[in-house]
N, C-alpha and C positions, 0 to 999 in steps of 0.2 A: 670671919672668913678664913679658908686655908688655901693658901696660895702654894701649888702643889707644883706648878711650874710658870716659868714666865714668858711669854711668847717674844720672841727677838722682833728686831727693826727689818730684818730680810725674809722673805717668803719666794719660794719659788713655785710658780704655778705651771702646769703644763697641761696641753691637751694631749691625752693617748687615748686609744681603743684597748678594751679589754677583751676578752677571749670571744665574748659574744656581741663584737664591734660596738659596744655600746659606748659613747664620748663619755667621759668622766675626769673628774680633775684629780690628779693624784702628787704624789712626789712633794706633798709638802714636808719642808724641812726647818725646823726650829732649831734656832742658836741662842744661846745665853749671852749676857753682854759682854764675855770674854771671846764670844765666836766657837764657843765649844757646843757640840751638839747635845741636845738633852734627850734622853730616852724614857724620860718617867712620864705620867699622864699629863695631858696637854690642855686641861682644862682646871677652870676654878668651880669649887664648892663654896657653897654656903651654908653653916650649920649655926643655929643658936645655942649648940652644946658641944663642948671638945675643942674649942676654938684655941690655938697655940699662939698665935699670932696678936701681937698689939691692935693691930685694925682689927678687932674680931668683927665677925657678923652681925652680933647683938648690939653693937655699938653704931655698925653702919646703918642698922636698918629703924633705931632709933632717928638717927638723923636724916634718913632717907623719907622722903613724903610719899603717901599713899598711891598718889598717881605718877610717881617719877618712871619714865621708860627707858631709864638707863640703870647700866649695871651698877654695884654696887659702890663703884670707885666715882660714881656720878658724873664720869667723862664719855662713856660708850654706849651708844645708844643700843637699845635693845630692837632690834629688826625683826625678828620671828621668836616664836616661843612655841617649844613643842612640851607636852604633858604625857605622864603615864603614871599609872598605878602599879606597885611593886606588888602582884600577887602571885605568891608562891603557889601556889594550889592549882593554878589552870597554865601548864605547860610555862612555868615561872621562870625557868633555867633556859630554855629555848629562846623566850623573849630576852632575856638577860642579855644573853650572846649577841643578839641581833641588834639589840641596841649598843652596846658595847663597839661593835664593830661599824655600825653606822655613825656613832659618834666618833670615831676616831678617824674615819673618811673624811667626815667634816670638817676635822681638824687638820688632816691633810689638804683637803681644798683651801684652807687659808681662813675659813671661819673661826671665829672666837667663839666660846661655851662658857656660860656660869649655870651653874645648879642650885636650885632652892630645894631644900631637905624637906622632906615631908614634915617632918617637924615643925617646920616653919610656915607650912601652908593650913589653910581654917581649917580643912576637914582633916586632918592630920593623916591622910593616905596618899596626898598627889604631889607628886614631884616635878617640879617646872624646871626647865633646860630653857635658857635664856641664850638668842643667837646674835651675835654682832658680827656686820661685814665689816672690815677695816678698810682703809683707804685703797688698800691694792688690790684686794678683791673686788672692790666695786670699779676701779678704775678699766681692769682687765676684762671683765663681763660688761661691764657698759660698752667696751669696745667689740666685744663678742656679739652682743645681741644691738648692736648698731644704734644706741641710744643717742637721740640728737641733744646738745648742751649750747646752752647759752656762750656766743664770743662777742659780742657788741647789744648794746640798747638799741631796738629797732628806732630809726629816725625817720620813717618815712610816717608824713603827715597823717593825721587820722581822718576817716573818710567824714565828708559834709554831713552835718548835723541836720536832724531831721527838724524842719522848722515847727512841726506841732509838738516835739517832745514835750512842752510846758505843758501840755495837756495831759499826759501821762506820769506824772511827777507821784501821784498819788500810787502807781501800781510799782515804782521803781524802789530799788534796794539801794543803801548807801555803796557809794563809790569804792570804797577800801573792801567792801564784801562782793560786788560784781568783777572787781579787777584785784584780786590779792596779791598779783606780782607783776613788775615790768613787762613789756612785749620785748621779745630778743630776737635777733640775727642768730640761728644757730647752725650747727654742723655736726655729724655723725663724732663720738667721742674717739681720741686717738691718744694713747700714752706717750707717744712719741712727741706731740704736740701739747703738751699739758697747758704752756703759757698761753695759747692761743685762745684759752676760755677763760671766762671771768670766773675764777675761783679765788674768794675772797674768802673762804672759809672750809676748809675739808670737811668740816662736820656737817655742815650746811647745804655745800654744792648740790648734792645729790638728795633730791627730795624723798622724805618717807616712802612715798608711793615707790619710787623708783627703788630704792633700797630693798623695801618687801618683795618687789617683783625680782629682781637678782636672786636674792636669797631663794625663794620659791624656786627659780631655775635651778639653783646648785641642789636642792632638795629632791625635788622629782626625779634626778638623774644619779644621785649618790646611791652605791652601791653598799648591801649590808650582808653580803654573804653569797653562799652557792650552797643551795637547797637540792635534792632530786637531779643532780647533776646541770642545772641551768644555775645561771648567774642572778640574783635576785636585787632589787634597785627599787629607788624611789619610797617619798612619804607616803605616796597612796596606799602602796601594799602595806606598809607597816600600821597605818591606820585602818585600815581593812581586817588585819589578823589580830588586831587589839594590842600590838606592841607599845604603839602610842595611844592614848586617849584623843587626842586634838592637838592640831597644829594652826598657827594662826598669828598674823600681824597684829599688834597693839594697837588702839585707840589712843589719842594722845592726850586724851584727859576724859574726865566726866563729862557727859551729856549736859546735865544742868546746873554746872558750875565751872568756873575757869581753874586750871590748876595754879598751884603755888610755884612752881617751878617756873622761873622765867624762861628758860631753855625752850619750854612747850609751847608749841604753835596754837592750842587750843582751837584747831579749826574745826573739831567736832562740838564744842560749844556753840562755835557760832553757826554750822547747818543746821542746829537744832534749835535756836533761836531765830534764825533769820528764814528758815525754809521748812523745818518740819513739823512745826506746830500749826492745827490747821486755821487758826485765828489768822493765817499770814497766806491764806489760799487765794486772795487776790493779789501779790506780788509777783512779780518775776522770779524764775528762778536763777541762785547763783551759778551757772552752769560752768564758768571757770575755776570756782571752789571746789564743786562737784568733781570735774576733772582732775584739779591737784589731789584732793583727798583721795577717791576711790579709783582714779585711772580713766582714761577715755572712755573705755568700753561701756562703764556705768553712766558715765555724763554724756554718749551718744545717746542712752536708752530715755535720758531724761529729757534731752533735749527734743528726741522724737516725740515722745507722750505728751512734752508742753506745747508742740508745736501742732500736733492731733487735736489736742484740745482748744486749741486756740481757733482751728480750721474748723473745728466742730460746732461752734459760737454761730456762724453764718448758717450752717445746713439746720441748727436748731431753731433758729429765729425763723427762716423761709418755714420750715416746716409746723412750727406753732402759727404761723399766720394761716398754713393752708387749713390746719385744724380749727382755726377759729372761723375761719369760712365756710367749713363743713357745720361748725355750732351755729353759725348764725343765719344759715340756709336750711338746716335741718327741718324747721317749720314748714317749709315751702315746697320740701320734696313730696313730688305726687305719688311715688310709689308708696311713700309709706302712709301718706293721706288715704291710698285707697285701701291699703291692708287693713287699717284701723277704721276705717267707715264702715258702721254697721250694716249699710245698705248693699255694701260690695263685698270688703273682707268679712263680714258676719253672716253672709250668704252662699259664699263659697266654702265647699264642705270638700276637704283634702282627705286624698285617698292614706290607708294606714302607713305608717313608717317602719313597720316590722311584720313578720309572717303571723307571728302569734301575740293575743294578750295585747295587741293595740288597737287604740278606738280610732273611728274616723274624727277628723279634727276640723275644727273652722280654722281659718286663714287669719283673720283678727286676732287669734291667740299669739300670734308673731308679732304683734304691733310694737312693742318695744324694741324688741331686738332689731326690727326694719328701721326703725327712727336712728338708733345709735350707729347702724351699718352703715349710714350716710354720713356720720363724721369721717369714715375712710374711704367710702366709695363715691368720690364726687370729681368733678371735672377739676380740681385744684390736684386731684392724685395724679392724674396725668403730666400736670406741670411739673409737679415735684418731681415725678421720678425721673423726668428728663432732667431737670435740674441737677438729681444728685448723681447723672451721670457725668456731666460737666463737672461736678463739685469734686468729684473722685479724681477728674484728670489735674484739676488746678491744686488738690492735695500734694499728687505725688510729683507733680512736676516742680511747685513752691518747695517743696520739701527736700528734692535734690538740689537746687539753689543753697538753701538753709543749711543743707549736708558739705556742700562747697566750700560756703564761708566758715562751717566749722571746721572743715580740713585745713583751711589757710590759717584760722588763728589758733588752732591747737598744735600747728606743725606738723601737720598728716599729710603735706601733698605728696612728698616722695614715700611715704609710708607704702611697703610692700607688705601681703600676706606674709610672704618667706619670713619675717623679721620675728613672727612670733606664731600666728596661726598656721603657717606651712611648716612648723617645725614638727620633728616627727616625735609622735607620740611614744612615750617610755614603754607602754604596753606593746606597741607594733616593734619595737627595737628588740624587744626581748622574743617577739617570735621568730624573728628573720635569723635564717641561716645561711644566705649566700647573699653574694654582692652583684651589681648590674651596672655597667659604664653608662653614663648618663651621657646621650648623642649631643647635647647642646655644651655640657661643659666640660665633657670628658673626664668626668673624677667618678670614681667609683660610691655608688649608692645602695645602702642595705635594701633587700627586696625580699617580700614575703613569697615562701615557694607555694604553690597551688597544688594542693595533696587533696587525694581523695574523702579525707577526713574534713578538710576545708570545705570541698562542696558540699558534703553531707551537711556540714553546720549552717550553710548559707540556704539551701533546700527548707531545713527544718525552721530557718528565722522566716522566710517568708511562707511558710506553711502557717504558721503560728500566724502572722501579721493578716492572712487572708481568712483565718479561723475566727480572728478577732471581729474584723469587720463583717463576715457572716452572723455571728454573735450578736452585732449592733441591728443586721437587718432582721434576724429573726425576734429580737426584743422590740421593734417596732411593728412589725406584725403581730406580735402577740398583744400590744398596746391597740392596734385596729382591731383585733379580736374582743378586747375588753370595750372598746366604742358600740359595737355592733353587739355585745351580748348584753351589756345594761342599760341601752337606752329603752327597753320595754319597763324594765325595772324602775326606772326613774320616771317613766311615764305613768304606772299605775301606781307608783308612790305617791306622788305629786296629785292625782286624781282621788285617792282613799283619806290622803290625810288632810284634816281640816284647816291645819294649823299652817298648812303651806300653801292654801288657795291664795290668800291674800296678795302672794308673792308672785303667783304662777303665770301673771303676764310678764313679769321681768325675768324671773329663771325658769325657763322652758325646758323641757326635756333634751332638746337639742345643745341648750347652753350648759347645761349641768354636766352632760355626756362630755360636753367639750372641754369643760375647766377640770373635771376629774383626772380625764384622760392626760390633759397636759401637765397636771400636778404628778400623775402616775410616770408619765415619761421623762419628767425633769429629775424624780427621784432615780429611776433608772440610769441614765445620762450621767448623775455623780457616781453612782457605783461602778459604772462600767470603766469611766476615766479614773476613779481612783486604783484600778487592778489594772488600766493597762499603762499608765504612766510606768510603772515599774517593769513591767513585761517590755514596753519598748527600750528603757533603759537595758534588762539584761541582753537582749537581741542585738541591740546595737554593740555592748561589750564583746559579744560571742562572735561579731564580724571582725571585730580587730580592724578598725580603719587606722590608716596611714598617718593623717595629720589631725591635728584639732580641728582644722576646718570640716575637713571632711567627715569627722566624726560628730560635729553639731549638724552638718547638713543631713547627713543621714536620719540623726535622730529627729530633726526638726520635720522632714518627710515623713517620718511613719507617725510621729503625733500630730502631725497637722492632717494628714491624710483619714487617722481614725476619728480625730475631734470633727472634721468637717462632717464626716458621715454620722456620728452619733450625735451632734447638735442639730444639723439642718436636716435631717432625713426625716422628720415629723413634720417638720416646716413645707419641705420640698412634696411630702403625701396629700396635706391639705391643699396646698397651693395648686397642685398639677394633676392630681389622680381622684381626690375626693369628690363626689358626684358626677363624674366624667363618664363613669363606665357603669351606670346602673342600671341599664335597660327601661323596662317601662311596665306598670302591674300588669300581672297575667305573664311577662316573660323578664324577670329581675334576672341580673346576674348574681352570680354567688362565689365567694371566696371558697376553695377547697369543696365547693358542691354543698356547702354547710350554712355557711353565714352570709347572709345578704347583703350586697354592697351599700355604702353609705350615702345618702343624698343630701344636697346642700339645702341649707334654710331658702325659704322662697325668695329672700332678699338676697341670696348671696353666699358664698363660701367667704368672702372677704373678711367677715366680722370673725370667723373661727379661725383664720390664719393670724387677725391681729391677736388674738386671744392666746392661741398657742406662742407667737413671738413675743408678747406682753412676759406671759408666766417664764417661759426658759430665759430670756434675755434678763427680767428682773432678778429672778431667782437666782442665776449665776452670779450676777452683781453683787447681791446681798451675799450669798455665800462665800463670795470669793473675797469680800471686805472683811468677813467673820472669820474666814479660815488664815487672813495675811495680817491681821490686825490683834485681835482677841485670841488665839490659839496661841501665838509667839509669847504673849505676855503671860497667860497663863500657865505656859510650861516653864518660861525662866524663872517666875515665881514661885512655883512648886521646887525647882532645882535648888534655887537660895534658900528657900524656907527648908529643906531636907539638910543641905551641907554646912548650914550655919550651927557649929556645935557651941562656938564661943564667940560671942560678939565682941569681945574685949581684945580680942587677936588682930594682928594686922590684916586687912581685908586689901591687899595689892592691887595693882592696876592689872597686871596677869591673871590673878583670882578673880578679879570683877569680869573681866573679858572670857574666861574659861567657863563662867555661869552662863553666857549668853549663847546663844543658837549659832549654829554655824551656816552661812548664807549659799555655801556649796557651789561648785562650778557649774551646775544647772540652775541657779536659783534666777539668773536674768533670762533664761531662756524660757520659763515658766511664765515670766512679767511679759513677754513678746507674744508669747502664745494665747495669753489671755486678752489681750488687745486687738490681736489678729482675727479670733472669733468672735470680739464684740464687733469689730469693722466690717464682718461678714454681714452679721445682722442688721447693722444700719446700710448696707448696700445692695446686699443680695433681695432682701424682703422690705426694701422702704417703701414700696410704693404701697403695702398693705398698712404701714403704721408710720405714719408722718411724724408721730413725737417720741419714734426710736431715738435719733440725734439728740434730743434734749435728753432723754434718758440716759444715752451715754455719755453728754457733756456733763452731767450732775456726777455721775460715777466716776468718772475723770478728775474732775475738780477735787474729789475725794479721795480718789485712787492716787494722784501724786503725792497729795500730803501724808496717805498712809504708806506708800511706799518709802518716802524720805523718813516717814517717823520709825518704822521698823528697822531701816536700813541705820538709822543712827543710834537707836536706843535697845533695837533687841536684837540685834544680829553683831556678831563679832567683823571686825573688818574685815573684808574682803581684798583677797591679793589682787593688786592691780595690773590692769592689762591694757593694751593697745587695741584700738579698731577704730576705723575711719568711717564705716558706714555699719547700717542696720542689718548687712548682710545678706544671706537667703530671704531674709523675710520682705525684703523691697520686692524680689521677683514674684512670690507668692502676692503680695498686695497688689502688684499690677495683674495678675492674674483673676482674682478676686474682682477687681475694677474691670475687666472685660466682663466675665460673667456676670456682672451686676446688670449690664445695659440689658444680657438676652432674659434672664430671670424676670427684671422688672415689667420689661416689654410684654411677656406670656404671663404674668400676674395683671397687669391691666387688661390684657385680649381674652384670657380665659378665666380667672378666678374673680374678677370686679364684672358689675354687670353693665359698664359703660359702653359697651361694643353693642349689645342687643338694644342698649336704650337709644345709640344715636341712629342705630338700622331703623329702630320703631320711627323715630322721630322724623325721619328723613324720607322712608318707604311707605311705611304701613299706618302713620297716623291720619284719622279723618276727621278731626276736631282742628280745625285753622287758629280757633281763638286759645285752645290749650291741647299744644299739640302731643303733649305724655298723657293725657287722659286716655284711659282704656287700655294702658300698659299692662299693668297685671293681670287681667283676664285675657290679653293676647300673648303673654306669655305662658300660659298656663293650659295643658291639654287637657282631653275628654277623655274618660275611661268608664266603660259602662260595668257596674258590678257585677253584671249579671257572665260576665267574662272571665271572671275571676277562677282558674281552675279547681281551687279550694278557697273556702271562706276565710279571710285572716281572722277570724275570731269575734268580731264586732259585728254588733246588728246593723246594719244600714238603717233601720228606721224607715221613713217614707220617702227617701230619695234612692234613685236607682242608678244615677252616675256619681263619679267623685273625679277630682282634679289632680294632677301632679306638673311637675316642672319640666317642660320638655316643648318641644316645638315637633308634635306629628298631628295626624290626621283623624279625626274624630271617630267614633265607633260606625257611623252612617254613610262613611266615606267609602270609595270604590277601594281607595288607598289607606286602608283601616290600619292606622297605628304605625304608619310609615313616616320618616321625615317629610315635613312640609318643603317647600321650596325657600320659605322664610330662614329653616334653619340652614340651608347651606347659602342663604346670602350673608345668613350671620358668620359661618364659617371661612366665608371667603373675604370678608370684611377682618374678619381677627388676625388671618395670616395675611393680609395686605397691611393692616396695622402693624405689626411685629417686625416685616419687613422695612417700611418706610421709618418707625420708631428707632430701629437699630441702625439703618444707615444714616439717618440725621444725627444721631448723636454719636456715632463712632467717627463721622465725619470732621465734626464741631471738636471731639477730643483730639483727635490726630493733628488739626489743624492748632489748636490751642497747645498742644504739647511740642509742634514747631515753632510756634510763635515765640515759645518762652524757652529760651536757653538755659543748660542743665547749669553751668557757672556763671554768675554775672560778670559782666564786663569791667567792673572795676575791680571784681577780685582776682580775674586772669592779669589785669595790668599789674596789680600789687604783687602777684605771685612771682611774674618776671622781673619784677623791679628789685625784689627781694633777691632772687636767684642771681641775679646778675652783681648786687652789692656784695653778697656772700660768698661767691667767686671771688670778685676784687680784693675783698679781706684775705682769703685763705692765700690768693699768690701774692699778695703783700707780704704777710707771713713768711711766705716759702721765700720769697724775695730778699727779704732783711735776714732770714736765717743763714741763707747762703752767701751772703755777702759777709756774714759772720765767722761762718766756716773758712771762707776763702780769703780772711784777711791774710796769712801767711804764705800766700801764693803769690806767683808771679802775677803783674798787672795784665800781661796779656793774656792769662788764662782767666783771672776774673773777668776782663771785660767779654771775652768768648762766653762764659758761665752767664752773666747778667744779660747780654743780648738775646742767648738763647731761651733763659727762663721770662722775660718779658715778650718774646715772641710767643711763647707759650702761652701765655696769658691771655696776649690779644687775640690769638686762635681761638681758646677756650669762651672768652667772651663772644664773638661773632657766633659762632656755633651754640651758646646758650640761648 
């Protein structure tokens, strides 16, 4: 190792503004031990060749462990790593100048750098720059970022233990895993009051996650030169233009074994063995350790996902009971009994389902599908729809309580978004050309100038969004046209193919069309998702949002709006449009005057909605797990295979992490989006498929372990960041919860056959012993075949009439083919049911929400107690400090200052 310069013990760090009003750290001044300034290079270079000093790199690297997370001196911790490939062919000189300027500015900001030569890397091509934040930098930025640090161990007695805790011992993790560090009273860090904080060791006082967060803050704002008359800055730009190939904090050890270095915490190994293995699926999650290692933002996601999965258990149990009820009563369903009866369903001739090449068919050909339809279309469906309306309210309200408890336990009670999420984005700062006085703070703030060019870009962005939504609607119409076009082909194929006749009773043309259309729709959904994800990020980047929070909110709304239409449009079509605007034989309605609108099965459209929902939901979950687990593993394996040129070389910790995938700033965004889309499936359409919560539960049990496994083993360590809630996703979930009440009420009323059956049971049944007898015949109208304007293409044989699903007068009635009074009775009953069900569920929802406070009373009391004790500790410190400072002053002055300070403390306690 060649020490080209040695950093002195004193550094000067000042916040100044550049010409572009970008806040950066500058004016680092290094001094040698004699106090003289050094003008030479301010970083250290490691090379196995050409070492002139006694402590050469070759010797140090032999002594250093593979998993070392320290500089070659074994003392300074590596807080961040940059990598690049020196390629002179592709703008090599320009990139070299950028790197030189960037690294010099990092040194001026107080960071320490150590470079690993490409000769020491495994592939022989990659340079690694290791970054260390010394104590002076950490304390400065801890104060700038308002990071809370411990001042005294928390002595508030823990909450009363659950008396049934012993029953859950099987699901618990060891205490040292669940609580990796003591609980402390905390206060925002201050350099002037360092002795107030529990600083036992400067090297371990700031956790690795806090250290990498501070370093990333510097990297994202450090300038690297002026290009085209504009200041360029930030590691993000340097990564995008290829100046650096990667930037990441280090994992603390290998995931499958502990590090031999006693200074490593081995938290990654603990997370893998106790959390990321699938065989631990029944264990609780070590949320405190997740938060400590990955930061609060990722911790809150896994807390929400775990809580959501726990609540799904209750919905899955009730849904399974409803399904079992449908299974048990399936043989007693009078509708399917009549359809399957040869003397009833076998004698009813149905009108052709298409205009050409479709035969007249007997009702009993849909026997099996009518039986299976009863699994989901029964009285339990109504109960389950109401139950889920209440369940979703309980889930959201109890999550607020759980979130409040986490805010207290993770010391986020006073966390404000301004501390991190509301910090200006570097991209926004670069675009700002003027300042404006804030009316609240009276300070000058950067403001984006609204130019004609910006309005043009904004208009283009929204036109692009509308275009993609229109493309989804067009694709849905294309699938509908496919359904209308291929039905006749399936009908002819099953009629003419001998091998298909044995299963024709189970696989009807309607079911075959529905299944293939659902699969085609799923493929289209996946393709459009893949394309739009990139378009949405590009559009949001063009808008240049002001803050990180604003950026995420804009991207979230774009992606959610698109995926809402993309995933749910086909389900909305089957639930609320298919079979509703068909017309009747001889006067059918046509799409684009060409394709005849689809009809529902005689047993209703609910079974088709169930099929559509099952294929899209299950397909998405299977593909999502493949995409999240298998693809990163294959990609990492391939990268390691290509890079490994000499297995005998040292494969260092930074090289091992370099071979992993980057989690990216939007990695968590896609995880939330996946779960929120699933939440929509189990709430918006759950009346059609009571097993949806069970499928979601099984998927989420796997999802937790897949997400934890890939994060721990397949991805580089993400930069730690704070968050006290799930953000805008909470509002989206609330909106979907309200919408789900409406959609389920409409599904029960218009998609299922429940309301027509109830109307028949109470108003039109003529058999007191078996009130539902004759329902099928009552629900089918009669059409005179001779009234067809043109023959459908099939010979009617000996019969002169056919039946179709509707409530219309027969051909011999004076109101021929007009709707009967029963139709209007049923429609009125459906509308009344929707109004009554919505009001009942909404009243219960709002009452439950009112009854359950967002913050538990115990947590409120503990928050107040902790605030009181923290204020007391701070004021005691200030009082003692004041007494020390005034020891040389007159007694009268000391007494006056002490009285003033004590009065100030008492006033603060009263106001707190």
